C-alpha positions as CSV (number, residue, x, y, z in Angstrom):
1,M,24.0,-0.1,-54.6
2,S,21.3,0.0,-51.9
3,D,17.6,0.0,-52.5
4,E,17.1,1.9,-49.2
5,L,15.3,5.2,-49.7
6,R,16.3,8.3,-47.8
7,E,13.4,10.1,-45.9
8,C,12.1,13.1,-47.7
9,P,13.0,16.4,-46.0
10,C,9.3,17.0,-45.3
11,G,9.2,13.9,-43.2
12,G,7.4,11.8,-45.7
13,Y,8.6,8.8,-47.6
14,G,9.0,7.9,-51.3
15,T,6.5,5.5,-52.9
16,L,7.8,3.6,-55.9
17,Y,5.5,3.5,-58.9
18,S,6.3,1.1,-61.7
19,G,5.0,0.0,-65.0
20,R,7.2,0.3,-68.1
21,R,9.2,3.0,-66.2
22,F,10.0,3.7,-62.5
23,L,9.5,6.8,-60.5
24,L,9.3,7.8,-56.8
25,E,6.9,10.2,-55.3
26,C,6.6,11.5,-51.7
27,H,3.2,10.7,-50.2
28,K,3.3,13.8,-48.1
29,C,4.6,16.7,-50.2
30,G,4.4,15.3,-53.7
31,R,8.2,15.6,-54.5
32,E,9.0,13.2,-57.3
33,T,11.7,11.9,-59.6
34,K,11.4,11.7,-63.3
35,A,10.6,8.3,-64.8
36,Y,13.6,5.9,-65.1
37,A,14.2,2.7,-67.0
38,T,15.1,0.8,-63.8
39,K,14.2,0.8,-60.2
40,A,17.8,1.3,-59.2
41,E,18.1,4.5,-61.3
42,A,14.9,5.9,-59.7
43,V,16.2,5.1,-56.2
44,V,19.6,6.7,-56.9
45,A,17.9,9.8,-58.3
46,W,15.6,10.0,-55.3
47,N,18.5,9.7,-52.8
48,I,20.7,12.2,-54.7
49,G,17.9,14.7,-54.8
50,I,17.3,14.4,-51.0
51,L,21.0,14.8,-50.3
52,E,21.2,17.9,-52.6
53,D,18.3,19.5,-50.7
54,L,19.8,18.7,-47.3
55,L,23.1,20.3,-48.4
56,A,21.4,23.3,-49.8
57,A,19.5,23.8,-46.5
58,K,22.8,23.4,-44.6
59,D,24.5,26.0,-46.8
60,K,21.6,28.4,-46.3
61,R,21.9,27.9,-42.5
62,I,25.6,28.5,-42.6
63,A,25.1,31.7,-44.6
64,E,22.5,32.9,-42.0
65,L,24.9,32.2,-39.1
66,E,27.8,34.0,-40.9
67,A,25.5,37.0,-41.6
68,A,24.4,37.2,-38.0
69,L,28.0,36.9,-36.8
70,W,29.3,39.6,-39.1
71,H,26.3,41.8,-38.2
72,C,27.2,41.6,-34.6
73,L,30.9,42.2,-35.2
74,D,30.3,45.1,-37.6
75,N,28.0,46.8,-35.0
76,G,30.6,46.9,-32.3
77,I,29.5,44.0,-30.1
78,E,32.7,43.5,-28.2
79,A,34.1,41.7,-25.2
80,Q,30.9,41.1,-23.2
81,D,29.8,38.8,-26.1
82,A,33.2,37.1,-26.6
83,L,31.9,33.8,-25.2
84,W,28.9,33.9,-27.6
85,R,31.2,34.7,-30.5
86,D,33.5,31.8,-29.7
87,A,30.5,29.5,-29.4
88,A,29.1,30.7,-32.7
89,L,32.4,30.3,-34.5
90,A,32.8,26.8,-33.0
91,A,29.3,25.9,-34.2
92,L,30.0,27.4,-37.6
93,R,33.2,25.4,-38.0
94,A,31.5,22.2,-36.8
95,S,28.7,22.6,-39.4
96,G,31.2,23.1,-42.2
97,G,31.4,26.9,-42.5
98,S,34.2,28.0,-44.8
99,N,34.4,31.7,-44.3
100,A,38.2,32.3,-44.0
101,Q,37.7,35.6,-42.1
102,A,35.7,33.7,-39.4
103,T,38.7,31.6,-38.6
104,V,41.0,34.5,-37.9
105,L,38.9,36.4,-35.3
């Protein structure tokens, strides 16, 4: 297990507060963990929370790209934009997009 803290999505960093319990708080945005019995538990909770937020942001961006792509396709944007469509699909696949319809275009 690593004691290394991931950077907060806001660009800040976690500060460890300890006493009888341990918690981490971002100096910039105020994001914090609940209090844990050990430093290791607080660090793990911080890092998991950061990863969950990053995954949620990525999922949101994928949904935005999928919506934009399907909007274009549904509105008859055709051959002149084939290169854009192919680039958008490649970016979507590279970022982990899972829309099965997108893979059959």
